[in-house]
N, C-alpha and C positions, 0 to 999 in steps of 0.2 A: 637203476632199474629195479623195481619193485619186484618180490618173491612171494608168493604164497601156497599154502599147504593145506590140503583137505584130507582127514585121515577116516577111516573108517575101520573099527578094530574090534578083535575078539579072540580071546583067551590063545594071546600070541600068534596070531594070524592079521594082517592088516592088507587094506587097499590103500594106497597112499599115491594123491594126485597132487602133481607140482605144477605151478603156473608162474611165468613171469613175464613182466611186460608194464606197461603202463596203466590198462586197463583190466580188472579180474573180470570184467563181462566176456573182453576178447583177448585173450592173452596171447601174446606174442609166440610163446612156447610154452607147451604143455605136456608133460609127461606122466606115465602110471608105472606104478611099481606094486609087486605082491610079494608082502613077506608070509614067511611061516606057509602054513596050508589051510586056506580058509575053506578048503573042501566044497561042497556043494555052493558055498556063496559065492565063489568065484563068477558067477553070473553075474553079480553087480559091477564087474568091471568091466564087461562088455557093454553094459548099459550105460554107464558112466562115459564110455569113450564115445559115446554117440552124441555127446556135445560138449563146448567149449567154452560155455559160459562157467566160471568157477561157482557161481551165486546156485546156478540150476545144478550144479554136480553137489554143492552143499545140501541142497535141499533134499535132494534123493537121497544122500547119505542119511540124513536126519530122519528123513522118513523109515528107511530101513531099518533105523535104529530102533525107531518106536513101534516098528509093526514084529522085529525080532529080537527079543529080550537077549541079553548079552552081550549086543553090538554096541558101540559106543563112537562118538563122534567127536575130533578136534578140528578147528580151523581159524586159520588166523587172517580172515578176509577182513577188511575196513567196515564198519558199520554202513548201512545203505543210508542214505538221507531220509529224511522225514518226509512223508508225502505232503504237499502243499494242500492246505485246507480248500475244501470247495466253496464257491461262491454262495452265499445263500439262495440264490434264484437257480442255482445247478438241478437236474434232476438224477438223482441217484440211479 
């Protein structure tokens, strides 16, 4: 069974999301951990708990890190497959 982790961290505080299963889009088990004191940023954990797709959670964490300097993200999710090319006659 595979295990994945998404970590949003800042100055000794971290919000860690762990999942395990066969599909990171719908892990069999998921848990959350807060390390240190993220202070007012603890609302991010509540936001992340609303979803079970680890790719969505990672995207949320990356967005928050971009919006709030000082936060960083580490994730060990497998790369998503490249989208297939659209046929020439497809309407974008």
